[in-house]
N, C-alpha and C positions, 0 to 999 in steps of 0.2 A: 281374365278370371271367369270360370264357368258360371253360368246362371243357375241358381237353385230354384227348382220347381217346387212351389209351396206345397207342403203336405196337408191334405184336407182332413178335418176332424169329422169323419163320417163313421157312424157306428157299424159294427158287424152284427151278425145274428146273436152270438153269445152276449154281446153288450146289451142288445135289446131285451133278450131273455132275462138277463140279470136285473135290468131296470123294472121290467114288468113284475118279477118276483118281489122286488123291494117295494113296489106299489101295492102289493097284496094280491096280485092275480096269480092263481094257480095255472101253470101252463107247462107244456112239454115242448121239447126242441129236438129237431133232427138236422144235423149239420154235416154236409159232405165237403163244403168248401169254406174253411174257416177264415180265409183271407179276403173274402168278398165284402166290400163296404157298400152301404146303401145311402142314396141321397135323400130319399123320402119314402113315405108310405102313401099308397093310393087305393081308393075303392075300385075294385076291378069292374070293368064294363066290357062285354063282348065286342069284338071288332076293333078295339083300340090297339094301337101299336105297342107291343111289350118291350121292356128294356131290362137288361141284366142287373142294373144297379138300382132298381125300384123294388120295393116290397109291396105286394098286392094283398089287400084285404078281400077275402072271398066270402060270399054268402054261403050259409050252410048247405043250400041245395045246388050250388054251382057244380056243374059236371063237365063243362067244355074247356075249362082252363088247362093249359099244358103243364100239368103238375110235375113232370120230370125235367122241365127246362127252366122255369122261372120261380123265384122265391115267393112264398106266400105265407099269410097268417090267416087263421080261421077259427071259428068256435066249434067246428066239427072236424073230425079226422078225415083226411083224404090220402089215398095210397100213392103219394108222390115221392119221387127220388130227389127232387130239388130241395134246397134249404127251406125249412118251414117251421112255423110255430103253431101250436094248437092250444087254445084257451077254452076248454070245454065248459059250456054252460053260461058263458058271459055274453051279454048283448054286443052286437057288432059296434054300436056307438061307443060303448065303454072301452072296448079294445082300441078302436081308432083314436079316441081322445087321449088315451094313455100313450100310444105310440107317437102321436103328433106332438105331445108334450116333450117326449124324449128327444125327438129330432129337433124341436125348437131349442131345447136346452143346449144341444151340441152346437147348433148354429150360433147361439149367443156366446158360448165359450170361444169359438173360433173368432168371432168378431172382436171380442174383448182382447184376445191375444194379438190379433193383427192390428188393432188400434194402437197398441204399445209399439209395434214394429213401425207403423207408418209415421208416428210422431218421434221416432228415434229415442225411445225410452232406454233406461239403463238396465243392465242385467239384474240389478237389485230389484227394480220394479217388476221385471219378468218373474223373478223368484217369488215375490210377494203375491202376485196374481196366481201363480201356479199353486202356491200353498193354499189359497182360498178354494181353488177348483178341485184340488186333490185332497183337501181337508187333512193335510199332513205337512210336516216341515220339509223345506226344499233348500238345496244349496247347489251352487255351481263352482267347481274348482278347475284350475287350469292344469296343464300337463306336468306342473311341478307341485301339485297338491296345495297350491295357495288358493284360499277361498276368494273368488272374485265377486261372489254374491251369496248371501245367506240370510234366511229368515231368522228372526230372533229366537224362535223356539227350537231351531236346529241345534244351536249351541247347547241348549239345556240337556239334550239327550246324549251328547258326546262326553267321553271321559276327559277329565281335565288334562291328563298327560297326553291325550290324543290330539286335541285341538288347542293349540297354544294361543295366548293372547298377543295380538299385534294390531297393526292398523286394520287388517281384515281377517286375520287368523290364518294359520297354516298348520299342516301336519308335520311334526318333527322329522328331521332327516333320518333318524334311525328307523322310524316306522316306514318311511318311504322306501328305504333300502330293503327292508323285509318284504314289502310288496313286490319290488322289482325282481326278487329272486324266488318268489313263490309261484310255482308253475300253475296252480289253479287261478291265481290272480292274473298272471300274464295272459291266460286264455281270454280273459274278459276284454282285452284290447282288440280282439278280432271282430267283435260284434258291432252291427250297425242298427240293431233294433233294441227295444227295451228288454231288460233281463233282471232277474233277481240274483243278488250276490249275497252269499252267506259267509259270515266270518268263520274262522277255523274252529272256534269253540261252539258254533251252532247257535249262539245266543242272539247275536246281532245280525240283522239282515236289512237290505235296502233294495229299492228299485233303482236301476241305473240305466242311463243312455249315454253313450260316448258322443262327444262333439267332434264330428268329422267335417272338415272343410276340404272337400275333394278327398285326396289321399292323406291329408295331414290331420293327425290327432291333436285336438286343441284342448281337451279336458273332458269333463264328465258332469252330467246333471244327476243328482242323487235325491231320492225321496225316502224319508224314513217313516215307517208305519207306527207313529206315536199315538195317533188318535183313532185310527181304524186300520184294518187289514186292507190290502190292495184289492181292487176290482178290475175286471177286464178292461174297462174304459180308461183306467189309470195308465195303462201301458201306452195306449195311443195318445193320451193327453201329454204324457212325458215326452214322447217322440216329437210331437208338434212343438212343444215348448223348447226342446233342444234344437230343433231345426231353426226356429226363430232366433234362438240365442246365437247360432252361427251367423245368421244374417245380420244381427246387430253387431257382432264382432267384425264382420266384413265392412260395415259402415264405418266403424271406428278406425279400421286400417286405411280407409280412404281419406282420413284426415279429420274426422269429427273429434272434438275434445271429449275426454272422459276423465272422471275423477280417479278411478281405480284401474289403471292398465294392468293386463296380466303380465306374468313373468317374461314370456316371449317378447312382448311389446317393449318391456323395459330393456331387455338385453339387445334386441335389434336396434332400438334407439341409441343405446350406448355404442354399438359397433358402427353405426352410421353417423355418429357425431351429432345426433339430435339433442336439442335442449332437454335436460332431464330434471324432473322434480327431485330435489335432494332427498325428500322423504322416501320416494320410490327406490332410489339408489341405495339408501341406507337399509331399506327392507330387503332388497335383493342380496346385499352383502350379509345381512343377518341370517337369512334363510340358508344361504350357501356356506356360511361360516368362512367367508373370505375377508381379507384385510385389503384396504385400499392400495397398499404398497406392495402387494404380492407380485411375483413374477408370473407372466402368462405367455401362452402360446396358442395360436389359432390354427386349426386344421379345417380345410374345406374339401369335401369329398363329393364326387359325382360318378355315376356309372359310365363306363367307357362307351357303351352304346345307349344313347338316350332314347327312351320310349315311354310308354305309359307306365304310371306308377303301379307298383304291385305290393303285395304283403311283404316282399323281401325287404322293402325300405324300412318297415317297422321291426323286422327281425334284426336288420343292421343297426337300427336305433338302439335296441336292447343290447346288442353285442358291443357297441361302442361304450355304453354305460359300464359294462363289465370290464372292458379293457382299460378304461380311463375313469375309475371311480372318483367322485368328487368334482367332476367336470360339469359344465353346462352344455347340453347338446340341443341344437335347434334343428328340427326337421322341417325343411322347406320343400318346394316343388323340385324334385329330382336333385336336391343338394342337401347335404347335412353339414353343419358347422359345429365343431367341437371347440369350446373355450376351455383350455386346459390350465388349471392352476398349478404351475410347476412347484411353487413353494409348498403347498399342502400335499401334493402328490409325491414330493421328494423323488421326482423322476428326472434323471439326466436327459438332456435334450437328445443326446446321441442314441438313446434307446427308443425314442418315439417312432422312428422309421422302422426299427426292428419289431415293435409291437404292432405296427400297422401292416406289415408285410403279409401275414396270413389273411387278414381281413380284406386287403386289396385283391389278393388272389382269389379268395372264396366268392367275393361279391363282384369281381371284375370292375374295380374302381380306379380312378385317378384321384390323387390327393395332393393338395397344395399345402405346404407347411411354412408358417411364418418364422421370422426370427424371434427370439425371446424379447419381451418388452416388460418394463417395470411400471406397475401401477395400472389401475383400471382405466385411467384417462388415456393411456396409450393403446388401448384395445382397438380403436379405429384403424391405427396404422397396421397392427397385426392382422386385422381382418382384410385390409386391402392387400397386404403382402401375400397372404394365403391365396387370395383371388388371382393375383398376378402369377404365382407359381402354378396354380391349377390351370390357368389358360396356357401356360408354357407346356405343361404335361400333355394337354390335348393337342397343342400345335405340333409337338414332336411325334406323338402317337407311337412311342417306342415301348420297349419292355421296362423302361424306367417309370414305374407307376407312381412312386412317391417323389415329388419334386420340392426341394427346399427353395425358399426365396433367395437365399444366398447363392444358389446355383444359377439363377437367372436375373440377378439384380443388375448386372452390367447390361444385359440385353434390354431390360426395362428402361434403364437410364438412357441408352442410345435411342430407343423407340420414342421416349418422352421428350427428347430435345426439340424445342421449338425453333428449328433452324431451317432456312430455305435450301441449305446444302444437303446433298445426298451423302450417305455414309462414305461413298468413294472419294468425296472431296475432303473428308476429314483425315484421310490416311497421310502419314508422313511422306513428303515427296522424296526423301532419301531412300525410303524402302522401295518406292515405285521405280526410281532410277536403278536401284540395285537389282530388282527383278528383271528389268530390261537388259541390264548388263549381262546377267547370267544367261538369259535367252539368246543373246547375240554371241557370247563367247563360249557358252556351254560350261560355265563355272558354277561352283556350289556355294557361293558366298551368302546368298539369302538364307539358305537352309542352315548354314553354319551360324549366322547371327541369331536366327530364331532359336536354335537349340541352346546357344550360349546364354540368351536371356531367360529361357525357360528353366535352365539349370542354375539360375541365379549367379552367373559368371564363375561357376565352379569349373576349373580347367579339367581335372581328372574325370568328373562326371560327364562333362560335355564331350570329351574325347571318346569315352566309353559309349555314350549314346549314339555318336556319329560313326562309331567303329573305325576310328582313325588314330594314328599315333599322336602323342602329345606335341611332338615337334611340328607335325603337319598342322595341327590346330593353331599353334602359336604363329606359324607363318601366315595362315589365313586371316587371323585377327589383325596382324600387322598390316596385311594388304587391305583389309576393310577400312582401316583408318585413312588410307589414301583415296578410297572410293566414296566414302560418305563423311560429311563434315559434322559428326556428332561425337560428343564426349561421353563415352559409355560409363564414366565414373560419376556423371551427373544424374542423380535419381530422377529428376523431373524429365530429363530427356529420355531416360530409359522408360519412364511411365508412358510418354507419348508413343514410343516404339511399341510397347506392349499393347496399348490400346489400338494402335494401327494394325498390329498382327491379329488381334481379336476381330476387328472389323473385316479384315481380308478373309479370314477363315469362315466367319459367320455370314458373309455375303457372297461367298463362292468366287471371290476375285483371285484367290491364290492359285 
């Protein structure tokens, strides 16, 4: 797992300007580089070593400072091209005091946020601290719009039909589907910085930051402008809070207990047979409108050429939602898992591969498809089956991009046998002796027996497949009875022969 470099809560010049104006100082700003953050403010002294991330307070008579290269603040205007603030008529001591107070406040905010992180606080505690710092309601929802944390006043501003009552609250499925197919809303998933999102009617807006754990979208932090409009520093504050939320989620994934796991954690736990809180499972089924005894199918998809994650993974995520509505789709590291409710989708199993074909082609994927299972408690078996089929698709590396578990179940069974014997030792000795006889005499009895078994002992079909006369086939079968001591009317002996044929063909011994 990649290490997250903590984002620092350091102000930019527009944030400092905004704070000075709020403190009552009349000032002017010139900004050429808006993304530059500053660690502190210092009184400038000649001959000191200058740094790009320091804001220097200049005396009114200062003339030697490199005004074009380093950021500065002064009470008198200077013709510099670097970022700078001018507070005309104010004593230097007052300007310095105000700026020191702003930097001190930012440091205190960062320390308070990191204190929660270091002691392993909950997302709820992070939201409550964020609400105090931002002076507005805050919530965090996961990638299924389930509120994993929310301040009390956030619920007050939401429409009752928008935020439903449950253990934590969730956005109703109908609203979620509207979001998924709204092109303006879909664009919001591409951002990694804080943005403003406006509802379609233009009435409601919020500040949002996506929770990204590497390439994986985990959800979103939202701030609603209930008490005041947003300031410049709110965007940076929200980004720092969001990054710390991802770090807390990582800790939870490493095994720390949590009262309110997100939807992905619940589904992953279900697929991996982990102990589930009954209330969490009930909430999952309620949100998805699934029944415990529904029929399910698992699909596991990976790119044929594994490499760095790209935005294509998120486009594929959306495409899968459109192709399999009502399913649950987990976006992991270079793999996506679709839990398809066959009962609700009313989708015949035979059509799944057909619907996947263009997606596999367009995104160059291999996909493993499980057998249908009955009930949510059987989902771990389906998840494992899909994984086995996906591994087989990669192993073959053929043009068969979608692999059903039923197509490779026998291979998996043989591979899983805890036997000290090699596959060659499991082959029927009668078949081995028949192959040796054919090699010595130049006869076709092995191929005749093979085709006879494959055609389920149907005489006309076997003769047609071998391109021989029916009489010739009957003669060969009669001769076979003298060469091998096997009763072909016994189904269990036929099964041993079929398994032996399969082993011979799949181990290259034939």
